[in-house]
N, C-alpha and C positions, 0 to 999 in steps of 0.2 A: 589790666592782667594782669600787668606787673606785679601790683600789691598782693593779688590773690596768690601768686605763684611765690612769693616771700613769705606767705603765710603758710600755703602747704608744705613749704620745704620745709619750715619751722617745723612743723604737725610731723612728718615723716621723720625729723631727727628725734623729735619727742620720742615717738612709736619706738623705734630702732634703739633708743638707750634704754626704754623700759623691755624690748626683746631681750635684751642684753642681763638682765637681773633673775637672778636665781628664784625670786620669789613668785614666778609662774611656772606652771608647768610645761610641760612640751607641749602638750595642746594649745595653751594660751600662746605660748610663744609662737607656736605656727600662728596662729589666728592674726598678730600681731605683723607678721611678714606678710599674710594676705591683704592686709588692710593696706600695708606700705605699697606692695605691687599695685593695687587697687588705685591709690591717689597718684602713684605714678603714671600709671597709663590716662586715667582721665584727664589729668593737667598737665600729660606729657615734657614730665620732668624727671629727673634720677637723684641718688644721693651724690652724683657726682658732680650735680650744676651747684659748686659752690661758693659762686658768685650769687646765689640766692640767698646767703645765708643771712642772716640777722645779726646785732653785737648781741642780744641776751638769748639765753633759753629762753624757751615756750614758757615752761614753770613761772621766771623770774618775772615774765612781762605780766604774766597773770597777777600773779602775788603783789607786784608794782601796782599794777591798775586799781585792783581791789583795795589795797592801802588807801589809795590815795581816796577811795569812794568810800570808807571805812565800813567795810565787806569782809567777811574771814577770808584769810588767806586760802589758796586751791590747798585742797588737804594731798601729800603723797602717802597716804596709806595705801598699804596693798593689801592682798585678802587676807594673808595671813593676820595681818594687825585688825580689821575687821572682824575678823572671825575672834580674834584674843579680845578686842575690846566688849562685844555681846556675850560673851560667858562673865569678864568682868561686870557687866552690867544685872546680869541676873545673879549673882553673887552680890552685887548691892542690893538689888531687888527684897535677896533673901533675909540680908542684915538689917532692912525698913522692918519685914515682917516681927524682925526677933528685937525689935528696937535698939538696934544695936547703931544709932545712927553717924557715929562717927568714923567708924569702919565702911559703912554705906557710901559717906563722902570720900572717904579715902578709894574705894572701888569706881565708882562714877568718874575721880578724878583720874584715876590709873586709865578708863575707858577712853576720856577724852583727849589724853594724851597720844592713843594709839588712832584715834579716829574722831579728830576735832572739828569735824561739821557735821556731826550728829546731832539734830537737835534732842532727841530724846534724852540724851546723857547728862547733858544741863537742866534739863527738866527735872528728871528722876534727883540730880545732886539739889536743886533747888529748891524739893521737897524735905531730903535729909537736912539744907541747910537750915528752915523753918523750923525744923522739930530740935533745932539745938539753939534755937532762937536768935541765929546768924542770919537776922531779916535782910541785910544788905546786901550779903552775899548770895542768898536767894533773888533779891531782884536783879541783881547784874546777870545770874545764869539765865532765869526768864527771859534776861533782852536778848541774851547771845542766841536762845533757843528760838525767840520771835524773830532774830535776823537772820536766819538760817532760814526759816520757815514761816513768814508772818502770818501763816492759817493755821497755827498749831494755837487750839482754842485752850489746851490742857495750859500751856505756857502762862494763857493771859489771865486765868482762873488761880494758878500760884500764884502768879504776882501781885493777885488782888489780897492773896491772903498775908501773904509779907504786909503789903502795905499797911494793911486794917491792921496787923499789930503794930504798926510805927505810928498809929492816930493817921496815917495819911489819906483820909474818907475819901477826900476829892479825886485823890489819883484812881485810888481804889476803885470809884467808884466808875471811872472812865475805862479801867481796864478788864472788868464784868463786862460792861459794855460791849466792849471787843470781842471779848470771849462769847456773849452771846448773838453777837451777828454773825461769830464764825460757825457756831454751832446753837441756833434759834430753838431748840426742842430740848434744852439740857434744862432740868426742872431745878438742877440744883445751882445751877448760874441764876436762873431767875430767882431762886427763894435767898440767895446769898448777894443779890444785887441790891431786892429790898432792904437786906439787914443794912449792907452797907451803905444805903440811902440816907435809912433812919438813924445811923450813927453819927454820918455827914450832920444832919441835922440840929441832932443834941449837940454834938461837938460845936458846931458854930454858935450856936445860943450860949453854950457855956463859957466862949469865948467873948461873947457878945455882952453878957454880964459881968465877968472879969473887968475889961475895960467900963 
């Protein structure tokens, strides 16, 4: 139980620090205070039990753990940042419709800086990068998107497009198969998988002939 109390104390400290931030409304701050009181009551500890303090703040412990496992770090995004990020995403989408792809990349990048754990922003930026023929960057963004959400079929689909453009048909087929596993009724994925498989065969044959 001692280790649990150390963990709960760290959570209480985190919630208290959040409650002191100006980013939250008075109602939200009150909710944080209620959460602290509930934890203190259930686990019979208080903020005065400093002997339960750990060497690192909770966010640093999570960040360290995530980095060791090659997972994206814990986001410190506040509600205002999340809202602004979503607005930037919408602006980026409008730039995509206008075929202003460089501006779209810039908007999605700003959105990611505000809310780095949103898979959609990476996936959208990947689409813009592909339109600019920045296929390597597009693939990296798709990989980040799927690291955040491993079931994000659209990210696998867009990765396939970039891989195909780079003549990496074997990897493209694998990516589309993953997308189809997640979205088996998607006719676009089905047809494009067949195309990728056909191109893989042609590309392999040409390489064999050249040998």
